[in-house]
C-alpha positions in Angstrom: 0.0 0.0 0.0 1.2 3.5 -0.7 2.8 4.8 2.5 0.7 7.3 4.5 0.3 6.8 8.3 -3.5 7.4 8.3 -4.1 5.3 5.3 -1.9 2.5 6.7 -3.8 2.6 9.9 -7.1 2.4 8.1 -6.1 -0.6 6.1 -4.8 -2.5 9.1 -8.1 -1.8 10.8 -10.1 -2.8 7.7 -8.3 -6.1 7.3 -9.5 -7.1 10.7 -13.1 -6.6 9.6 -13.2 -6.4 5.8 -17.0 -6.7 5.6 -17.5 -3.3 7.3 -19.0 -1.2 4.5 -19.3 1.8 6.7 -15.6 1.8 7.4 -14.9 1.8 3.7 -17.1 4.8 3.1 -15.5 6.7 6.0 -12.2 6.0 4.4 -13.5 7.3 1.0 -14.4 10.6 2.7 -10.9 10.9 4.1 -9.4 10.1 0.7 -11.3 12.9 -0.9 -10.5 15.4 1.8 -6.8 14.9 1.1 -7.2 16.9 -2.1 -4.9 14.5 -4.0 -6.3 13.6 -7.4 -5.4 9.9 -7.3 -6.9 9.7 -3.8 -10.1 11.3 -5.1 -10.3 8.7 -7.9 -9.9 6.0 -5.3 -12.8 7.5 -3.2 -15.1 7.6 -6.3 -14.2 4.0 -7.0 -15.2 2.9 -3.5 -18.5 4.8 -3.5 -19.6 3.6 -6.9 -18.8 0.0 -6.1 -20.8 0.4 -2.8 -23.8 1.9 -4.6 -23.7 -0.9 -7.2 -24.2 -3.5 -4.5 -27.7 -2.1 -4.0 -28.9 -3.6 -7.3 -29.3 -7.1 -8.7 -26.3 -8.9 -10.1 -27.4 -8.5 -13.8 -29.3 -5.3 -13.5 -28.5 -2.4 -15.9 -28.1 -0.1 -13.0 -25.4 -2.2 -11.4 -23.5 -2.7 -14.6 -23.6 1.0 -15.3 -22.2 1.8 -11.9 -19.5 -0.8 -12.2 -18.5 0.7 -15.6 -18.3 4.1 -14.0 -16.1 2.7 -11.2 -13.8 1.1 -13.7 -13.1 4.4 -15.3 -11.2 5.4 -12.1 -9.1 2.3 -11.9 -6.2 3.5 -14.0 -5.9 6.6 -11.7 -5.6 4.6 -8.5 -2.0 4.2 -7.4 -2.5 2.3 -4.1 -1.3 -1.3 -3.9 -2.1 -3.9 -1.2 -0.2 -7.1 -0.5 -1.9 -9.7 1.6 -1.9 -13.4 2.3 -3.8 -15.5 -0.4 -5.9 -17.0 2.4 -7.2 -13.6 3.4 -8.1 -12.7 -0.1 -9.9 -16.0 -0.6 -11.8 -15.5 2.6 -13.1 -12.0 1.7 -12.7 -11.4 -2.1 -15.9 -9.5 -2.5 -15.2 -7.1 0.3 -11.6 -6.5 -0.7 -12.4 -5.7 -4.3 -14.8 -3.2 -2.9 -11.8 -1.4 -1.4 -9.3 -1.7 -4.3 -9.4 -3.0 -7.9 -8.5 -6.6 -7.9 -5.3 -6.1 -10.1 -4.1 -3.6 -7.4 -4.0 -6.5 -4.9 -1.1 -8.8 -4.7 -1.3 -12.1 -2.8 1.4 -14.1 -1.1 1.2 -17.7 -2.0 3.5 -19.2 0.6 1.8 -21.8 2.7 -1.5 -21.5 0.8 -2.9 -24.9 -0.2 -5.1 -24.9 -3.3 -8.0 -27.5 -3.2 -7.5 -30.2 -5.8 -10.9 -29.6 -7.4 -10.0 -25.9 -8.0 -6.7 -26.9 -9.6 -8.5 -29.2 -12.0 -10.5 -26.3 -13.3 -7.5 -24.8 -15.0 -5.3 -27.2 -17.0 -1.7 -27.2 -16.1 -0.7 -26.2 -19.7 -2.8 -23.1 -19.4 -1.4 -22.3 -16.0 2.2 -22.6 -17.1 1.8 -20.8 -20.4 0.0 -17.8 -18.9 1.6 -17.9 -15.4 -1.8 -18.1 -13.6 -2.8 -20.0 -10.6 -6.4 -20.8 -9.5 -6.9 -19.9 -5.9 -10.6 -20.8 -5.2 -13.9 -21.3 -6.9 -16.8 -19.4 -5.3 -20.2 -19.9 -6.9 -19.7 -18.9 -10.6 -16.5 -17.0 -9.9 -12.9 -18.3 -10.1 -10.3 -16.4 -8.2 -6.9 -16.5 -10.0 -3.4 -15.2 -9.0 -1.5 -14.0 -12.1 1.9 -12.7 -12.8 0.2 -10.1 -15.0 -3.1 -9.3 -13.4 -3.9 -6.7 -16.1 -3.9 -9.3 -18.8 -7.5 -9.0 -19.9 -7.1 -11.3 -23.0 -6.1 -14.2 -20.8 -8.9 -13.5 -18.3 -11.4 -13.4 -21.2 -10.1 -16.7 -22.6 -10.5 -18.4 -19.3 -14.0 -17.0 -18.9 -15.0 -18.7 -22.2 -13.2 -21.9 -21.6 -14.3 -22.4 -18.0 -17.7 -20.8 -18.2 -17.0 -18.7 -15.1 -16.4 -15.1 -14.1 -12.6 -14.6 -13.6 -11.1 -12.3 -10.9 -7.4 -11.7 -11.4 -5.2 -10.6 -8.5 -1.4 -10.1 -8.7 1.3 -12.4 -7.5 5.1 -12.4 -7.9 6.1 -14.3 -11.0 8.5 -16.6 -9.1 5.8 -17.4 -6.5 3.3 -18.3 -9.3 5.9 -20.5 -11.0 6.9 -22.2 -7.7 3.2 -22.8 -6.8 2.5 -24.4 -10.2 5.4 -26.7 -9.8 4.4 -27.6 -6.3 0.6 -27.9 -6.6 0.1 -29.4 -10.0 2.4 -32.2 -9.0 -0.4 -33.3 -6.7 -3.0 -33.8 -9.4 -3.6 -34.6 -13.0 -5.5 -32.0 -15.1 -6.9 -32.1 -18.6 -4.8 -30.1 -21.0 -6.7 -27.7 -23.2 -4.2 -28.6 -25.9 -5.4 -32.2 -25.7 -9.0 -31.1 -25.9 -8.2 -29.1 -29.1 -6.4 -32.1 -30.6 -9.5 -34.3 -29.9 -11.8 -31.6 -31.4 -9.8 -31.5 -34.6 -8.8 -35.2 -34.8 -9.3 -36.3 -38.5 -9.6 -40.0 -37.6 -13.0 -40.4 -36.2 -14.6 -43.4 -34.6 -18.1 -44.0 -35.9 -20.8 -44.9 -33.4 -24.4 -45.4 -34.5 -26.4 -42.6 -32.9 -29.3 -44.7 -31.5 -27.3 -47.3 -29.6 -23.8 -46.0 -28.7 -23.9 -42.3 -27.8 -24.2 -41.9 -24.1 -25.6 -38.8 -22.4 -22.4 -37.3 -21.0 -22.3 -35.2 -17.9 -22.7 -31.6 -19.0 -20.1 -30.5 -16.5 -17.3 -32.6 -18.0 -14.4 -30.1 -18.3 -13.5 -31.1 -21.9 -17.1 -30.7 -23.0 -17.4 -27.3 -21.3 -14.2 -26.2 -23.0 -15.4 -27.4 -26.4 -18.7 -25.6 -26.2 -17.1 -22.4 -25.1 -14.5 -22.6 -27.8 -17.2 -22.9 -30.4 -19.0 -19.9 -28.9 -15.7 -18.0 -28.6 -14.9 -18.5 -32.3 -18.4 -17.5 -33.4 -18.3 -14.3 -31.4 -14.9 -13.4 -32.6 -16.1 -13.9 -36.2 -19.2 -11.8 -35.4 -21.5 -14.6 -36.4 -25.2 -14.2 -35.5 -26.1 -17.9 -35.7 -24.5 -21.2 -35.1 -25.7 -24.5 -36.5 -24.6 -27.9 -35.0 -26.0 -30.9 -36.9 -25.3 -34.7 -37.5 -23.6 -35.2 -40.8 -23.2 -39.0 -41.3 -19.9 -39.7 -39.4 -19.3 -36.2 -38.1 -20.8 -33.3 -36.1 -21.2 -30.5 -38.6 -20.6 -26.9 -37.5 -21.7 -23.8 -39.4 -21.6 -20.1 -38.5 -23.8 -17.5 -40.3 -21.6 -14.4 -40.9 -23.0 -11.4 -42.7 -25.9 -13.4 -44.0 -23.7 -16.3 -45.4 -23.2 -19.7 -44.0 -19.5 -20.6 -43.3 -18.6 -24.3 -42.8 -16.2 -24.9 -40.0 -14.1 -28.0 -39.3 -16.4 -30.9 -38.2 -16.0 -32.6 -34.9 -16.3 -36.3 -34.1 -19.8 -37.7 -34.1 -19.3 -39.0 -30.5 -19.4 -35.3 -29.3 -22.9 -34.7 -30.6 -24.7 -35.9 -27.5 -22.5 -34.3 -24.8 -22.3 -30.9 -26.7 -26.1 -30.9 -27.2 -26.6 -31.8 -23.6 -24.4 -28.9 -22.4 -26.2 -26.4 -24.6 -29.6 -27.7 -23.6 -29.0 -27.4 -19.9 -27.5 -23.9 -20.3 -30.8 -23.0 -22.1 -32.9 -24.8 -19.4 -34.0 -27.4 -21.8 -34.5 -30.9 -20.4 -32.1 -33.2 -22.3 -34.5 -36.2 -21.6 -36.9 -34.6 -24.0 -34.2 -34.5 -26.7 -33.0 -38.0 -26.3 -36.2 -39.8 -25.3 -37.3 -42.9 -27.2 -39.2 -42.8 -29.5 -37.6 -39.6 -30.8 -39.9 -36.6 -30.7 -39.8 -34.2 -33.6 -41.0 -31.0 -31.9 -38.7 -28.0 -31.5 -37.3 -27.3 -28.1 -36.3 -23.8 -27.2 -34.4 -22.0 -24.4 -32.1 -19.1 -23.8 -29.2 -18.0 -21.6 -26.9 -15.0 -21.3 -23.1 -14.9 -21.3 -21.1 -11.9 -20.2 -17.7 -11.1 -21.5 -16.3 -8.4 -19.1 -18.8 -5.6 -19.6 -20.7 -6.9 -22.6 -23.6 -9.3 -22.6 -24.6 -11.7 -25.3 -28.1 -13.3 -25.4 -28.1 -16.8 -26.9 -31.3 -18.5 -27.9 -31.0 -22.2 -28.3 -33.4 -24.2 -30.5 -33.0 -28.0 -30.7 -34.7 -30.2 -33.3 -34.6 -33.9 -32.2 -34.5 -36.5 -34.9 -33.7 -40.2 -35.4 -30.3 -39.2 -36.8 -29.4 -37.0 -33.9 -30.4 -33.5 -32.7 -29.8 -30.4 -34.7 -29.0 -27.3 -32.5 -29.3 -23.7 -33.7 -27.9 -20.9 -31.5 -29.0 -17.3 -32.3 -26.6 -14.7 -30.9 -27.8 -11.2 -30.0 -25.5 -8.5 -28.6 -26.8 -5.8 -26.2 -28.4 -3.1 -28.3 -29.4 -5.6 -31.1 -33.1 -6.2 -31.9 
């Protein structure tokens, strides 16, 4: 933390009771009274974040207040270094005080739960020097050598289907923790998922008898679905079509009114990918895969958020004896 006796005293007090919102707002008043521009920016950040908490998690009011708060982040100079265990214990309260990238965590003596490690493949952790700390509801707390790397955060959000909060950590500490903690578990490599996705030698399984309904939370399936959505969004597609095509799962994107064929996937992925998308859209997969096969259209919808932008996805599934066809219509905020 920047050195100032009063500020240091406040922070020491706040860390003993980090859920005290009144204490944060009192500190914001003190910051503004100093007359220093970067302190005033910090005060505005605290107040806007506090006000945002009064609204629902996906409300327009909350998102607007958070956007306003983020405008002050580059002007805030204060840095805070704390134990990883303290941050994991009170992440929401601490990022109400300071932007997450302004917080550095000490990783010494912090043990990461095995289930959390398995959320981020070792290859991704090593390549990007990131370390998952904890998973809380739909948010993954991650220590990063570069906590300002928005591209990596966005990539992880898509692959893991979770909100990502990056805090800082010393590069050497992250590397040591990766070497130490990933030795305790085996994780699925994203590289291996991509190889499987593009594997040109496919095993053929008749749809009716051999394709099992895979758990929709299987990490490779979550990764594949989000990679498909990622590519479509990057290409500014407004529609995705997934369909059975003899021995393969066909994939098409509609871009500027024209259909573009993408590399097909193995037919064995048809069921688990459809299941994942159906459950995200609150469609009962049993209605899709029931015998005898129904022919009615099944529809649902869900929202994904990439940092400050939301995308509304409408899922339509057409069951058939050959396997389901799934259409995903993509609408961005502001689109009709």
